[in-house]
N, C-alpha and C positions, 0 to 999 in steps of 0.2 A: 343545447344540442338535441336533435331529434333522432331517435333510433327506431327503425322500422324492421319488424320481423314477422315471420309467418306465425300465426296463432294456432293453438291446438285447443282441444276440449278443456285442458287445464286452465286456459285463459278465459273461459266463459265468465266467471265472476268479475273479471276486469273489463270485459267487453260489454256486459249487460247494461251498465249505466249509459255508455255511449250509444249503444243500439237503441235503447229506450228514448234517449234524447233525439236521435235521428227520426224515429217514428213520430215523436211529438212534433218535430219540425214539419213533418208532412201531415199534420192535423189529426193524428191518432191520439187516443187517451193513453196516458202513462200506464204501463203494466209491466213491472219488472219480472214478475213470475212468468208471464206469458213470453216475454223476451227471452228469459232463461230457457224455458222449455223449447222454444223455437230453435234457438242456437244449439242446444244440446242435441236435438233431433238432426239438425243439419250436419253437425260434426259426427254424430253416431252413424248416419247414413253416408258419410263422406260426400255430401252434396256440394260443399262449399270450400272456398279458400278465403281466409281473412288475413289481411296484413294489418298489423296493429302499430300505431305510432305512439311512442312514449317520449316524454320530455322529463328528464330527471326521474325516471321510473314512474311517472304519472301518465295514465292513458289520456291521450288528447285527440285521437282520431283513428279511423279505420276505413278500409275498403274491403268489400265483399264481392267475390266472383263466383259465378256458377258456370259449369261446363255445359256446352250444347254443341250441336253439329250443323254444318251446312251440307245438305244433300247435293246441292249444285256443284260446289267445289270439292266435295268429298273430304272435308277437313273439319277438325274440331275448332271451336273458338270459345271465348269466354263472354258471358254477359256480366258487365260491371254493373251490378244491381244496386249497390249501396256505397256511398262515399259520404263520410261525415267527419268534420273537424270542429272541436269545441270553439265556441264563438270567440273567446279571447285569444285563440291561436290562428284564426283565419287571417289571410293575407300576409302570412309569414312563411310561406313556402311548404307548409305541411301537406296541403291538398296536392300540390304539384309533386312532392316527394312520394306520396301514396300512389298517384297515377303513374309515375315513372316506375315504381316498384311493380305495379300490375303489368305494365308494358314489358318490363324486363323478364318477369315470370312467363309471360306469354311467349316471348322469344325463346326462352330456355326450353319451354315445352314444345316448341316448333308448331305453335297454333297459328291459325289464320289471322286472328286479331281479337279485338275487344269491341263489344257493342254496348251502348248505353242509351238510356232515354232519360229525359229530365223534364221537369216542369218548364213551361215557356218563360216563366218569370224567375227562374233560378239564376242568381248571379254567378254561379259556378260555370255557366256556359261560356263566359269570357275566358276562363282558364282552359276549358276544353279546346276552344279554338286557338288559343295561344300555343297549346301543346300539339297542334296539328291534327286534332280530331276533326273530321269532316261531317257537317250536317247533311244528312241525306236529302236530296231533292228528287231522287229517283223512285222512292218507295213511300207508300202510305203506311201508317201504323194503325192497325185495327185491334180491338180487344173485345171479346165476348165475355159478358159477366153472367155467371150462373145465377138464374133467378131463384133457384132453390135455396140459396144461402142468403140469409138476412143481413 
């Protein structure tokens, strides 16, 4: 059985190995200390919401949301920035349960919706489409990288 609950700063030691594995999945070097510091700052500044999935009290996945706003609709919405499920628990409904929890929370807060971006080769895109997430064909996504940061 999978239990999904909202995490707090107390849960950072539980989340760190998952968060680090998520970053490694996206080509970053493992760095547990940096992951811990990053999460501590997010929770301290109340920047994020994390829902943590546990199986028999073992952490197996998480989803992390960040609040932002739409000036056009005058409504807040969430960016679903991070979704990760341990390899051995993939394709067992954990990712779907985490996404549904994020959607439920969005409804509870009366927010406009959830936005996400993912790599073009991410197999999770099939899950997003199955759960009625729509791939935008109306907008381009641009990103400016600060050249002052190495």
